[in-house]
Every structure is written in C-alpha cells, then in structure tokens.
Steps between C-alpha positions, in 0.01 A plus 500: 500500500205280575472170684357206311184379672289349227192312624570131483198341335288787373477551123766247410620528139402197288837320468572526873147384578524200268844402627368518856197286415710244308756462779236463770297255289803279432596509867150400613474218245844370594408512869175308443649222290599193706872464561642209305195483277493398135548863390779684681511868406855538633627229265335667201524872564784569747840577349720190493868477416601437140632158603167392647261277305226732629638811330277655235568833323155629596614493863703816428162674514278279715737495799413867558145403592600230750578585862633311799258624765262774609781730616687456173204595281381777733824698492548449126149618420521785750816630332354446152196711584695758697762573234362350181175694481668837448732350237204363305323834522807678361617242246169352397390140541679353199843637587462411866401142415799464268729634773350267762549187294845597368627554855330182625642287218838667540494415869422138413790481254741639760377252759531208257853604402616522861326173587671331205844623612435400861379158396804455276723567801310248710516240224877549478527432876278194467708366212813546708345301784376220273845470340681509834260419785607675818290565813657845555410608149148366541468690826606826332251446218209425732570778750579746222162449333268401785454734796337238723576143387267237640616327819552172314730676252718631784505155658599348167782752446634425848496125435646541149794703633601206718484252209593689181557178300162347583337432161147521641578847639657606170191398304273672750713813466458487120126474551503806728693722257282391208190582704648840578551570128144391424370724778680800348373418153139469613487803731272753324483878513167679542374852542461838334787649702734539202242704307404691815863597558505622140191711575668634813807601299286674235318698767830611652635603159189691400421661832835516682405783735160374610493436873390157617402427857662186633305275733805411707656725599217750433711763323471667160754411232539608138415236243849498348661417836233241576566321172876530538480358851291206386741432215800508734329263742438253218859537382631434851278192526664371181857584608457369855237223477331391820447134580140395454411808295248380241444843344588531129719809538647463152148513357434824688820655367422364155163674497665830592779457243264416214274788604790745501613408150146491363434854623833612353405337170163677495676830573726456200207406277332829586296632787671554832384231742667661803351790688668726755213504744131447558 
C-alpha cells in the first residue's frame, strides 16, 4: 500500500490547470473591481435564491468560480489539485470535467432547495407576526435568525415589549421582519466547495486504501476513512447547526451525493469506476 504524495503543481493535467487558472482569474478580477461599482460580479455570477430578482440559471455554474476570500479559494484549489489531478489522469479530461460540473451543479440545486424551505419557514413566521403583531414573536424571529442583532434592534425589542399596542412599534417590527426576509433572499452562495467535495468522494471511492497524511494531527489515514469523516462532519453540521455558521454544508453534502450516484451510474453503464487501491 502506497501513500499518495503527488507533487502539487508539477505537470498538471489540462482540465485541472484550466480550472485553477479560471478560478484564480475570476477571484483577482472580482477583488480588483470597486465595491459598489456599476458592475457587481456577485450580483451577476454568485448563486442567488430562486426567489431573488438576481437569480439567473447560469449562476448554477458561475457560482463555482466565485469565492469569498483568499482562504476560501486557497483551500478549494489546494484540494482540487491534490485529489482531482489523479482522477483526471485516470478518467481522462472529458469525464472528469463532466463529473466536476455535475457535482457542482448538484450541490447548487441542494443548496437552493434547502434555502427555499428555510425561507418558506421564515416567511410563515413573518406572516404570523404581521397578522398578529406580538413583541415576543418578533423577538423569537429576530433572535432565531440573527446571531448578533444590532444594538438598536435590541433596544427596540426592549421598548416594544413594554408597549405591545404601540402602532409605531408594530410598523417598525413589520419593517424589521420584511428586511430579514429580503436579507435571506439576497444572500448568495459562492465557491467550488460542492464540486471539490464531489472530487474528494470520488478519490475515496476509487482509492479507498491510499494513505493520506493529515496536517493536523500529523497522522496517516486511509482515504475511505478521511472521506467518511468529512461526510459525517458535514452531516453533523446540518443536524446540529451552529449559530453564525455561514458555510453551505448542504451544498457540500449535495456534491458528495451527486458524485456517488454519478459514479454508480457510470459503473452500471460499463467500466468499473471504483478501484480497490492505488
């Protein structure tokens, strides 16, 4: 059994190289464009909710090339090169590219579905408040969907609780919940993480017994356990969400799920896509 220590940037296969160049180029251009300028790349290319006026079908693809910061793009591209290069060498560029985009689009569809359901729940709460204004209900809505409300919001909630029939407070409360809905609608998703998690799953399925060396703690682990551990962590993050967690865990799981079924489909069509070792 051999450890997997492929050189990172030497002799990159063409699809991996082009994906790396495209992601870095988009990140640099986005970073150089003035914030709030006439052309906002996030508005056009990040993945917006179905309910948003900014949603465009092409965003199911373009969101994969947008990233939220240097750390975000670094770890995504590092994992893409680390695990994707061997997959492209084994599968060929065409099949790898199909797999990458299927898992990335699948991740987007999962994220949009979950966002739609979450937003529907919020809208039901907002409708309940508008129909029967109540400061306690408003407080539950705000604190259930905002980890750190602004100081003025807390001051308003405190004042509203002492005068629940105050019409000015009621109207201000309606404005707050409507703003909260709009914030949810217009919060975009960016990053190649969904596709990268699909790549990670494929590597674990094809080379389950390859040993990977973790950075922290610095211990070897077989690829199948590494992938399983990552999947369980994402599942736990979905089951027990943490306040203030802005990571699209459903997209990560979606990339892995779509990748799993795509590999199974290819297996049935002929040609075993899973290996027992490397």
